[in-house]
Every structure is written in structure tokens, then in C-alpha cells.
KEKE-3310 file (N, C-alpha, C; in steps of 0.2 Angstrom, whole numbers, plus 5000, padded with zeros to 4 digits):
npx = (5254:5259:5265:5275:5283:5287:5295:5305:5311:5316:5325:5334:5339:5344:5355:5362:5366:5374:5385:5395:5402:5407:5415:5425:5440:5449:5463:5474:5484:5491:5500:5516:5533:5544:5561:5572:5590:5604:5606:5599:5587:5583:5578:5567:5568:5559:5559:5549:5548:5558:5554:5559:5565:5574:5584:5593:5603:5612:5627:5626:5616:5600:5593:5577:5565:5550:5538:5539:5544:5557:5574:5586:5598:5613:5621:5637:5648:5646:5646:5637:5623:5610:5601:5594:5596:5590:5596:5590:5593:5607:5610:5614:5615:5614:5620:5618:5630:5633:5643:5659:5670:5661:5652:5647:5641:5642:5633:5629:5614:5609:5618:5620:5632:5645:5652:5661:5665:5661:5669:5660:5652:5652:5638:5630:5614:5598:5593:5591:5586:5586:5579:5577:5588:5598:5606:5611:5606:5611:5610:5618:5616:5624:5633:5626:5624:5621:5624:5629:5629:5635:5630:5639:5642:5653:5664:5678:5681:5682:5675:5667:5658:5653:5653:5657:5649:5646:5644:5633:5630:5618:5613:5607:5601:5598:5585:5575:5571:5565:5564:5558:5559:5561:5572:5572:5575:5568:5571:5570:5574:5578:5582:5579:5565:5560:5558:5570:5573:5581:5591:5597:5604:5610:5615:5612:5603:5588:5576:5567:5556:5545:5538:5528:5511:5518:5533:5551:5553:5553:5549:5545:5535:5531:5520:5522:5514:5503:5508:5511:5518:5521:5524:5530:5530:5537:5536:5525:5516:5512:5505:5510:5504:5509:5511:5521:5522:5521:5526:5517:5508:5495:5487:5485:5487:5483:5494:5503:5514:5532:5535:5542:5543:5535:5524:5517:5504:5494:5485:5483:5490:5503:5508:5520:5523:5532:5525:5516:5506:5499:5495:5482:5479:5468:5462:5447:5435:5443:5448:5459:5459:5460:5458:5459:5467:5478:5482:5498:5513:5523:5536:5536:5541:5547:5545:5541:5533:5525:5521:5515:5507:5502:5505:5511:5526:5533:5546:5551:5552:5551:5547:5554:5556:5571:5587:5587:5573:5566:5557:5564:5571:5569:5582:5586:5573:5569:5557:5546:5532:5517:5506:5490:5477:5460:5443)
npy = (5551:5556:5568:5563:5556:5567:5574:5564:5563:5575:5576:5566:5571:5583:5578:5572:5583:5589:5580:5579:5591:5588:5577:5582:5588:5603:5613:5626:5640:5643:5648:5658:5656:5668:5669:5675:5679:5674:5667:5655:5642:5625:5608:5603:5595:5585:5580:5571:5565:5572:5585:5594:5604:5604:5614:5617:5630:5635:5639:5635:5626:5627:5623:5620:5622:5614:5617:5629:5637:5643:5646:5633:5629:5631:5625:5626:5628:5622:5622:5622:5618:5605:5595:5586:5571:5561:5549:5542:5530:5529:5541:5552:5565:5569:5579:5584:5591:5600:5609:5613:5600:5591:5584:5574:5580:5577:5576:5577:5572:5575:5585:5594:5596:5597:5584:5579:5575:5566:5562:5566:5567:5581:5593:5585:5581:5577:5568:5554:5543:5525:5514:5500:5495:5501:5511:5528:5537:5546:5557:5564:5577:5583:5574:5562:5551:5539:5538:5527:5527:5521:5523:5523:5519:5515:5519:5517:5520:5533:5550:5553:5543:5537:5529:5529:5517:5513:5518:5522:5522:5532:5536:5548:5565:5566:5570:5570:5556:5540:5526:5509:5500:5487:5484:5492:5507:5522:5535:5551:5556:5571:5576:5566:5564:5553:5539:5531:5515:5507:5494:5491:5480:5473:5484:5491:5499:5494:5496:5508:5521:5530:5547:5553:5559:5569:5579:5583:5578:5581:5582:5569:5556:5541:5528:5514:5503:5502:5502:5513:5527:5544:5558:5574:5585:5597:5601:5597:5606:5594:5581:5565:5549:5534:5516:5505:5492:5490:5501:5509:5523:5529:5540:5557:5574:5592:5604:5617:5629:5626:5616:5608:5599:5584:5576:5563:5560:5554:5548:5557:5567:5579:5593:5605:5621:5634:5645:5649:5639:5625:5610:5598:5582:5568:5551:5544:5533:5524:5533:5547:5564:5582:5589:5601:5617:5626:5642:5649:5658:5666:5657:5646:5632:5620:5607:5600:5587:5584:5568:5565:5576:5581:5593:5604:5611:5624:5632:5649:5666:5684:5693:5704:5715:5713:5720:5717:5717:5706:5695:5692:5685:5695:5701:5694:5690:5677:5663:5651:5644:5638:5625:5619:5607:5611:5610)
npz = (5618:5606:5610:5618:5609:5601:5610:5612:5600:5598:5608:5603:5591:5596:5603:5593:5585:5594:5596:5586:5590:5602:5598:5590:5592:5594:5589:5595:5596:5612:5621:5622:5622:5625:5621:5614:5611:5601:5584:5572:5570:5571:5570:5583:5598:5610:5627:5635:5648:5656:5655:5645:5632:5617:5607:5593:5588:5578:5582:5595:5607:5614:5630:5636:5649:5647:5654:5660:5651:5652:5649:5653:5651:5640:5627:5621:5607:5594:5576:5565:5571:5570:5574:5589:5597:5610:5623:5635:5643:5642:5647:5640:5627:5610:5597:5581:5571:5558:5552:5545:5545:5550:5564:5579:5593:5610:5625:5643:5650:5662:5668:5658:5653:5640:5633:5623:5606:5591:5576:5561:5545:5533:5534:5543:5548:5550:5564:5574:5588:5589:5598:5597:5590:5596:5590:5587:5574:5560:5547:5532:5522:5511:5508:5506:5515:5528:5545:5558:5575:5590:5606:5621:5637:5645:5657:5656:5643:5641:5641:5630:5626:5615:5599:5581:5571:5558:5540:5528:5511:5503:5490:5487:5492:5509:5520:5533:5544:5549:5561:5561:5572:5569:5562:5550:5542:5536:5524:5519:5503:5496:5484:5475:5475:5483:5495:5503:5508:5521:5527:5542:5547:5537:5532:5520:5506:5503:5496:5485:5486:5476:5480:5473:5471:5477:5480:5482:5496:5514:5529:5540:5547:5557:5558:5565:5570:5562:5549:5542:5533:5534:5524:5522:5509:5498:5485:5474:5488:5499:5510:5510:5512:5515:5512:5522:5519:5506:5499:5492:5488:5498:5501:5497:5503:5505:5511:5520:5513:5511:5520:5535:5546:5551:5562:5572:5584:5596:5587:5577:5563:5560:5551:5550:5543:5535:5531:5540:5545:5553:5549:5552:5552:5550:5552:5545:5545:5537:5528:5525:5530:5530:5546:5552:5550:5558:5562:5563:5569:5556:5549:5558:5556:5560:5573:5589:5598:5613:5619:5631:5636:5624:5619:5607:5601:5593:5586:5582:5575:5576:5561:5548:5534:5525:5519:5506:5504:5507:5518:5534:5550:5564:5575:5590:5593:5595:5598:5606:5601:5608:5604:5608:5613:5612:5617)
capx = (5259:5262:5269:5281:5287:5290:5300:5310:5314:5319:5331:5339:5341:5349:5361:5366:5369:5380:5390:5401:5406:5411:5420:5430:5445:5452:5470:5475:5490:5489:5505:5522:5539:5549:5567:5578:5596:5607:5606:5593:5584:5581:5574:5566:5567:5555:5560:5543:5549:5562:5551:5565:5565:5581:5583:5599:5603:5618:5633:5624:5609:5597:5589:5572:5560:5544:5533:5539:5547:5563:5580:5589:5605:5615:5627:5641:5654:5644:5647:5630:5619:5604:5596:5596:5594:5592:5596:5590:5597:5614:5611:5618:5611:5618:5619:5621:5634:5635:5648:5665:5671:5655:5653:5641:5642:5639:5632:5626:5607:5608:5622:5621:5640:5647:5657:5666:5662:5663:5669:5655:5653:5649:5631:5627:5608:5593:5596:5586:5588:5582:5580:5578:5595:5603:5610:5609:5606:5612:5610:5621:5613:5629:5637:5622:5626:5618:5629:5626:5633:5633:5631:5643:5643:5658:5669:5685:5682:5682:5669:5663:5652:5650:5658:5654:5649:5645:5642:5629:5628:5610:5612:5603:5602:5593:5583:5573:5571:5561:5565:5552:5560:5562:5578:5571:5575:5565:5574:5568:5579:5574:5583:5576:5558:5559:5560:5575:5572:5588:5591:5603:5607:5614:5618:5611:5597:5584:5570:5567:5549:5543:5533:5523:5511:5522:5540:5555:5551:5557:5547:5543:5533:5530:5515:5524:5509:5498:5512:5510:5523:5518:5529:5529:5533:5537:5535:5521:5515:5507:5507:5509:5503:5512:5511:5528:5523:5522:5528:5511:5505:5488:5483:5489:5483:5486:5497:5506:5521:5538:5534:5549:5542:5529:5524:5511:5503:5487:5481:5483:5496:5503:5513:5521:5525:5535:5520:5512:5501:5500:5490:5481:5476:5465:5459:5440:5432:5448:5451:5463:5456:5462:5454:5460:5473:5479:5486:5504:5517:5527:5543:5536:5542:5549:5541:5541:5526:5525:5516:5511:5502:5499:5506:5515:5531:5535:5551:5551:5555:5547:5550:5554:5560:5579:5590:5585:5566:5564:5556:5569:5570:5572:5587:5584:5566:5567:5552:5543:5524:5514:5499:5487:5470:5454:5437)
capy = (5547:5560:5573:5560:5555:5573:5575:5559:5564:5582:5574:5562:5576:5588:5574:5571:5589:5591:5575:5581:5596:5584:5573:5585:5592:5608:5615:5633:5643:5644:5652:5659:5657:5673:5667:5679:5676:5674:5661:5653:5637:5619:5603:5604:5588:5585:5575:5572:5563:5577:5591:5598:5605:5605:5618:5619:5637:5636:5638:5633:5622:5629:5618:5624:5619:5614:5619:5636:5641:5646:5642:5631:5628:5633:5621:5630:5625:5619:5626:5623:5612:5604:5591:5582:5564:5559:5542:5542:5524:5531:5548:5556:5568:5569:5585:5584:5597:5599:5613:5611:5593:5588:5580:5573:5583:5572:5580:5574:5574:5578:5591:5598:5597:5595:5579:5578:5574:5560:5564:5563:5570:5588:5593:5581:5585:5574:5563:5551:5537:5519:5510:5493:5493:5505:5516:5535:5537:5553:5558:5570:5579:5585:5568:5557:5546:5538:5536:5523:5528:5517:5525:5519:5522:5512:5525:5516:5522:5540:5554:5554:5539:5535:5528:5528:5510:5512:5523:5519:5527:5532:5537:5554:5569:5564:5575:5567:5549:5536:5519:5505:5496:5480:5484:5496:5515:5526:5541:5556:5559:5577:5577:5561:5563:5546:5537:5525:5510:5505:5488:5492:5474:5472:5491:5492:5502:5488:5498:5515:5522:5537:5550:5556:5565:5574:5580:5586:5576:5584:5579:5562:5552:5534:5524:5507:5498:5502:5501:5519:5532:5551:5562:5581:5587:5604:5603:5602:5605:5589:5576:5559:5543:5528:5510:5503:5485:5489:5507:5512:5529:5528:5546:5564:5579:5598:5606:5623:5630:5626:5611:5605:5594:5580:5572:5559:5560:5552:5546:5563:5568:5586:5595:5612:5625:5641:5650:5650:5635:5619:5606:5593:5577:5562:5546:5544:5527:5522:5539:5553:5570:5588:5590:5608:5621:5630:5648:5649:5663:5665:5654:5641:5627:5614:5606:5594:5585:5580:5563:5565:5582:5582:5600:5605:5616:5627:5638:5654:5672:5689:5694:5710:5715:5714:5725:5715:5717:5699:5694:5689:5685:5700:5699:5693:5689:5670:5661:5645:5644:5631:5624:5614:5605:5615:5608)
capz = (5615:5601:5614:5621:5603:5598:5615:5611:5593:5599:5612:5599:5586:5600:5605:5587:5584:5599:5596:5582:5593:5607:5596:5586:5596:5590:5592:5594:5600:5619:5624:5618:5626:5622:5623:5612:5609:5594:5580:5569:5573:5566:5573:5590:5601:5616:5632:5639:5655:5660:5653:5642:5625:5615:5601:5590:5586:5575:5586:5602:5608:5620:5634:5639:5653:5643:5658:5662:5645:5654:5647:5659:5649:5633:5626:5616:5604:5588:5570:5562:5574:5567:5578:5595:5599:5617:5625:5643:5646:5642:5651:5635:5622:5604:5593:5574:5569:5551:5550:5545:5544:5553:5571:5583:5599:5615:5631:5648:5650:5669:5670:5652:5651:5634:5635:5618:5600:5587:5569:5556:5539:5533:5534:5548:5549:5553:5569:5579:5592:5588:5604:5596:5587:5600:5587:5586:5567:5558:5539:5529:5515:5506:5507:5504:5519:5534:5550:5564:5581:5596:5613:5625:5644:5649:5659:5654:5636:5640:5642:5624:5627:5609:5593:5575:5569:5551:5536:5523:5505:5501:5483:5486:5498:5514:5525:5539:5544:5554:5561:5563:5577:5567:5557:5544:5543:5531:5524:5513:5498:5494:5477:5471:5476:5485:5501:5503:5514:5523:5532:5546:5549:5531:5530:5513:5504:5500:5492:5484:5484:5474:5484:5468:5467:5480:5478:5487:5503:5519:5535:5540:5554:5555:5562:5564:5571:5556:5543:5538:5533:5533:5522:5520:5503:5497:5478:5477:5495:5500:5514:5507:5516:5511:5515:5523:5517:5499:5496:5488:5491:5500:5500:5497:5506:5504:5517:5519:5509:5515:5526:5537:5550:5551:5568:5574:5591:5598:5581:5572:5560:5560:5547:5551:5537:5536:5529:5546:5545:5555:5546:5557:5548:5554:5548:5547:5541:5532:5523:5528:5529:5534:5551:5554:5548:5563:5560:5568:5566:5550:5551:5562:5551:5563:5579:5593:5601:5619:5619:5638:5636:5618:5617:5601:5602:5586:5586:5576:5578:5573:5555:5546:5528:5526:5515:5499:5503:5509:5526:5538:5557:5568:5580:5597:5594:5595:5603:5605:5601:5610:5602:5612:5611:5615:5615)
cpx = (5263:5267:5276:5286:5291:5296:5306:5314:5319:5326:5337:5342:5346:5355:5366:5369:5375:5386:5396:5406:5410:5416:5426:5434:5448:5459:5471:5482:5488:5494:5511:5527:5544:5556:5573:5584:5598:5606:5599:5590:5583:5576:5573:5564:5564:5557:5555:5544:5553:5559:5556:5563:5572:5581:5590:5598:5609:5624:5632:5617:5606:5593:5584:5567:5553:5538:5533:5541:5554:5569:5584:5597:5606:5621:5631:5645:5652:5646:5640:5626:5612:5599:5599:5593:5595:5591:5596:5593:5604:5616:5615:5613:5616:5616:5622:5624:5636:5640:5655:5666:5665:5657:5646:5643:5639:5639:5629:5619:5606:5612:5622:5628:5641:5653:5663:5662:5665:5663:5663:5657:5650:5642:5627:5620:5603:5596:5590:5589:5583:5583:5581:5585:5600:5607:5607:5611:5606:5613:5614:5619:5618:5632:5633:5623:5622:5624:5626:5631:5631:5635:5635:5645:5649:5663:5676:5686:5682:5675:5665:5657:5649:5655:5654:5655:5649:5643:5639:5628:5621:5608:5607:5604:5597:5591:5581:5572:5567:5563:5559:5553:5561:5567:5578:5571:5573:5568:5572:5574:5576:5575:5581:5569:5556:5561:5565:5574:5579:5587:5597:5606:5612:5618:5618:5604:5593:5578:5570:5559:5547:5537:5528:5516:5515:5529:5544:5553:5556:5555:5545:5541:5531:5525:5517:5519:5504:5502:5511:5516:5520:5524:5527:5533:5532:5535:5532:5520:5510:5510:5505:5509:5505:5512:5519:5528:5524:5525:5523:5509:5497:5484:5488:5484:5486:5489:5500:5512:5527:5538:5541:5548:5535:5529:5517:5510:5495:5482:5480:5490:5497:5509:5514:5525:5527:5530:5515:5506:5503:5494:5489:5477:5474:5463:5452:5437:5437:5451:5454:5460:5460:5457:5454:5467:5473:5484:5492:5508:5521:5534:5542:5536:5543:5545:5543:5535:5528:5519:5512:5506:5499:5500:5511:5519:5534:5540:5550:5554:5550:5551:5549:5557:5567:5581:5588:5577:5563:5562:5561:5568:5573:5577:5584:5576:5564:5562:5550:5535:5522:5507:5496:5480:5465:5448:5432)
cpy = (5552:5565:5569:5558:5561:5574:5571:5561:5571:5580:5571:5567:5581:5584:5573:5577:5591:5586:5577:5586:5593:5580:5576:5590:5597:5610:5622:5635:5645:5648:5653:5660:5662:5671:5672:5675:5675:5667:5660:5647:5631:5615:5605:5597:5589:5579:5575:5570:5569:5584:5596:5598:5607:5608:5620:5626:5639:5634:5636:5630:5624:5623:5622:5620:5620:5616:5627:5640:5644:5642:5640:5629:5630:5629:5624:5625:5621:5624:5627:5617:5612:5601:5588:5576:5563:5552:5542:5536:5525:5537:5553:5559:5569:5574:5584:5591:5597:5604:5610:5604:5589:5584:5579:5575:5579:5576:5575:5577:5577:5585:5596:5600:5594:5590:5578:5578:5568:5563:5561:5566:5577:5588:5587:5584:5581:5568:5560:5545:5531:5515:5503:5491:5496:5510:5523:5535:5544:5553:5564:5571:5580:5578:5562:5551:5545:5535:5533:5524:5525:5520:5520:5522:5519:5518:5524:5518:5529:5543:5555:5550:5538:5534:5526:5520:5509:5518:5520:5524:5526:5533:5543:5559:5568:5570:5572:5560:5546:5529:5515:5501:5489:5480:5488:5503:5518:5533:5545:5557:5565:5578:5572:5560:5556:5545:5531:5521:5507:5499:5489:5486:5473:5478:5492:5495:5496:5490:5506:5516:5529:5540:5554:5554:5571:5575:5584:5584:5578:5580:5572:5560:5545:5531:5516:5502:5497:5502:5507:5524:5539:5555:5569:5583:5594:5606:5597:5601:5600:5584:5570:5553:5537:5522:5507:5495:5485:5496:5511:5518:5528:5534:5552:5569:5586:5600:5613:5623:5630:5622:5609:5599:5591:5576:5568:5559:5558:5551:5551:5564:5576:5588:5603:5615:5632:5647:5652:5646:5628:5615:5600:5588:5571:5557:5545:5538:5525:5527:5544:5559:5576:5589:5598:5611:5626:5636:5649:5655:5661:5662:5648:5634:5620:5613:5600:5593:5581:5575:5563:5570:5583:5589:5599:5611:5618:5633:5642:5660:5678:5691:5701:5710:5717:5719:5723:5715:5711:5699:5690:5690:5691:5698:5699:5693:5681:5668:5654:5646:5638:5631:5618:5612:5610:5613:5614)
cpz = (5610:5604:5616:5615:5601:5603:5614:5605:5594:5603:5608:5594:5590:5601:5598:5584:5588:5599:5592:5586:5599:5604:5592:5590:5591:5593:5591:5598:5607:5623:5620:5623:5623:5625:5620:5610:5602:5591:5577:5573:5568:5570:5581:5593:5608:5620:5636:5646:5659:5659:5651:5635:5623:5608:5599:5587:5582:5579:5593:5602:5614:5623:5637:5643:5649:5647:5659:5656:5646:5651:5653:5658:5642:5632:5620:5612:5597:5582:5567:5565:5571:5571:5584:5595:5606:5619:5632:5646:5646:5646:5646:5630:5616:5599:5586:5572:5562:5548:5550:5542:5546:5560:5574:5590:5605:5622:5636:5649:5657:5670:5664:5650:5644:5635:5630:5611:5596:5580:5565:5549:5538:5532:5537:5550:5553:5558:5573:5583:5590:5593:5603:5594:5592:5597:5587:5578:5564:5550:5537:5522:5510:5504:5505:5508:5525:5539:5556:5569:5587:5602:5617:5632:5648:5651:5657:5647:5635:5641:5636:5624:5620:5603:5587:5573:5562:5547:5530:5517:5503:5494:5482:5492:5503:5518:5531:5538:5550:5555:5564:5569:5575:5561:5551:5546:5536:5530:5518:5509:5494:5486:5472:5471:5478:5492:5500:5509:5515:5528:5536:5549:5543:5529:5523:5512:5500:5496:5491:5482:5482:5478:5479:5471:5471:5477:5483:5494:5508:5526:5535:5547:5552:5561:5561:5565:5565:5549:5539:5539:5531:5531:5520:5515:5502:5489:5474:5485:5497:5506:5511:5512:5512:5515:5516:5521:5510:5495:5492:5492:5492:5499:5500:5499:5505:5511:5515:5515:5514:5521:5528:5542:5550:5558:5568:5581:5592:5592:5576:5569:5559:5555:5548:5545:5539:5535:5535:5547:5549:5553:5550:5552:5552:5549:5550:5542:5536:5527:5527:5525:5533:5539:5553:5551:5553:5561:5566:5565:5560:5553:5555:5559:5554:5570:5583:5596:5608:5620:5626:5638:5630:5615:5611:5602:5595:5587:5580:5579:5574:5566:5553:5539:5529:5520:5507:5499:5505:5516:5529:5546:5560:5573:5587:5598:5594:5600:5601:5606:5603:5608:5606:5610:5615:5613:5614)
residu = (UNK:UNK:UNK:UNK:UNK:UNK:UNK:UNK:UNK:UNK:UNK:UNK:UNK:UNK:UNK:UNK:UNK:UNK:UNK:UNK:UNK:UNK:UNK:UNK:UNK:UNK:UNK:UNK:UNK:UNK:UNK:UNK:UNK:UNK:UNK:UNK:UNK:UNK:UNK:UNK:UNK:UNK:UNK:UNK:UNK:UNK:UNK:UNK:UNK:UNK:UNK:UNK:UNK:UNK:UNK:UNK:UNK:UNK:UNK:UNK:UNK:UNK:UNK:UNK:UNK:UNK:UNK:UNK:UNK:UNK:UNK:UNK:UNK:UNK:UNK:UNK:UNK:UNK:UNK:UNK:UNK:UNK:UNK:UNK:UNK:UNK:UNK:UNK:UNK:UNK:UNK:UNK:UNK:UNK:UNK:UNK:UNK:UNK:UNK:UNK:UNK:UNK:UNK:UNK:UNK:UNK:UNK:UNK:UNK:UNK:UNK:UNK:UNK:UNK:UNK:UNK:UNK:UNK:UNK:UNK:UNK:UNK:UNK:UNK:UNK:UNK:UNK:UNK:UNK:UNK:UNK:UNK:UNK:UNK:UNK:UNK:UNK:UNK:UNK:UNK:UNK:UNK:UNK:UNK:UNK:UNK:UNK:UNK:UNK:UNK:UNK:UNK:UNK:UNK:UNK:UNK:UNK:UNK:UNK:UNK:UNK:UNK:UNK:UNK:UNK:UNK:UNK:UNK:UNK:UNK:UNK:UNK:UNK:UNK:UNK:UNK:UNK:UNK:UNK:UNK:UNK:UNK:UNK:UNK:UNK:UNK:UNK:UNK:UNK:UNK:UNK:UNK:UNK:UNK:UNK:UNK:UNK:UNK:UNK:UNK:UNK:UNK:UNK:UNK:UNK:UNK:UNK:UNK:UNK:UNK:UNK:UNK:UNK:UNK:UNK:UNK:UNK:UNK:UNK:UNK:UNK:UNK:UNK:UNK:UNK:UNK:UNK:UNK:UNK:UNK:UNK:UNK:UNK:UNK:UNK:UNK:UNK:UNK:UNK:UNK:UNK:UNK:UNK:UNK:UNK:UNK:UNK:UNK:UNK:UNK:UNK:UNK:UNK:UNK:UNK:UNK:UNK:UNK:UNK:UNK:UNK:UNK:UNK:UNK:UNK:UNK:UNK:UNK:UNK:UNK:UNK:UNK:UNK:UNK:UNK:UNK:UNK:UNK:UNK:UNK:UNK:UNK:UNK:UNK:UNK:UNK:UNK:UNK:UNK:UNK:UNK:UNK:UNK:UNK:UNK:UNK:UNK:UNK:UNK:UNK:UNK:UNK:UNK:UNK:UNK:UNK:UNK:UNK:UNK:UNK:UNK:UNK:UNK:UNK:UNK:UNK:UNK:UNK:UNK:UNK:UNK:UNK:UNK:UNK:UNK:UNK:UNK:UNK:UNK:UNK:UNK:UNK:UNK:UNK:UNK:UNK:UNK:UNK:UNK:UNK:UNK:UNK:UNK)
# end
């Protein structure tokens, strides 16, 4: 009996020791797409179904195969491109171009042909598509506005296939945004250290929520099902967890310096920062905690996540000191780093 009891306890303890290793998924850099070419980079958008990555690079936007890492198209004609929203039901993509007077450049998702543009405001920046309302939503940092654009595929109205429907004053300098699918849009106001809540039916700001103890909010992700908003802040560097029911800050966690993007996938929250860190946050027994800090190349501050494969794509370049002694991207070294799960 004693021998059998010892054997049983040994087995139980062995299983308990092994279980955390089985339960804790780790992330790591698994490959790099070396692409080169001229220009910087900003937001990266993933089209999981078409296996495409869209990366604005200033005067042009690259279209990349997410499986092979090869460039399949390059969309020219922008001044300062920032982000891309895709609308598969309309067969259109929309690029926020903040240069000059500002514009939303429209292209065909199948042919990658540029179809035209719609006038916007200077510094057209963060851009998303809200399927519930049918709007492409764009914010302008310099003008402090939110623009609502309605995609239109009626061939009688011309190839642009889009028209500006409204412009909403935000009362601050917006960065990124998220829509809850129920008429509310949440916008980071970087200069006000707050989140503005916009009702797109009444087209008004209906609430303003401070992000303290964070500040200078930039990246944003939304868990609409659980009424949680995740806000990446730069001053200080924190990930803020906020209730979308009350605006109350539920938790704050440390992240890397100069965060730019926050994404949610498969129950995890990711915050990418230019210091070369990707912070992975999870919820455990009702509390949020940092599960892992992945080392990434310097400058990998924005990202896109493929919800089908759970791969994370981070654009960056190789860096070297410039004439002023500061680190700057080397010419023709643009690349996309792929982070994936590894047990």
C-alpha cells in the first residue's frame, strides 16, 4: 500500500509540475520578411482571409503576401500615408493620407488599382472600418476631428466608391480608435490624456474618460464582449485596462517605451514598442498580468495580428547612428518581423 501511495503521489506531483509548462504558451520571433524599399512605415493592416498585409510607407503603400513575405503590389500616389482599412464586402481598401490637404485614397482589393480619392483633412491618420455602421472612420490629429466615410459600390457613382458623410469635432488630438459595433467609437486623445467616447448616431462626444495613471494614450484595442478597453500610453509607459461601461480604470501594467500599437487576439493583449519589446498581457483569475515580454528589433512599434494563425507582424528596419548621433533607420533595410506561438 505504501509503495502504491508513493507512486501515486509522485505521478500527481509530476503532472502538477508539467501542467504550467503545457498551459503557458510562449511567443518568439520566428521569421523575418526582408523587403527593403524607400520610405518609413506606420500602421500595418492584416487581411487574414486574403493573406495580405498592407503597410503604408509615406508616399506609397506596400501589399505583401502574409505567407511568403513577398511584395505583390505597391500602391503609389500618397503624400504621407498612415493606415489602411479594408472593406471586403465593397471590394475596396481605404488609405488615410495625411499629407497636404489630406485625403482618403481608395483602391480595388482584387486588382490593387488605385481608383481615386476623397478629400479629408490634414493629418488624416488612424483609420478603421466599422461593419455595424458601415462607416470607414478616420481621425485627424492636427485638426482634432473624426471623419465618417460611407463606402459605395454603385458603378453609376464613379470609381471612387466612397463619399464623406460627416465630420465630428473631438476637442483634442486623436491617435487610434476602436468601434464597439453598437454605435460607440472610442478615441485616444493624446494631448488630453483621455479617451473620448463618440456616439456615431448623434455624431457627438458623449463622454471623456481620463487614462491616469497613464498618459499620452496612443494604441488601442477593444474587447467588446467583456466591455474592456486596452489603451497603450507613453507618458508613463503603461497599458491601461478600462471598463467601457463606466470609464473606470481597472488595471495598469508596465510596457515598453514609445508604444504605438495595442492588439487583442485569442484572449491575450499585445503592446508593441519602439524600444524592441512586445508585451504580452493575459487575464488570470480576474486579474491582469504580464505573461511575457518578447524581444523584438528596435523600431518595431506598430503591428498587425492574423486572427486565423495568431501570428503577429511588426514592421521595422535596421538602425544606425545618423549625422546628429541619433539612431535612425538605414536606407533600404525595411523588414517585417513575424512573432508566433511556441510551446
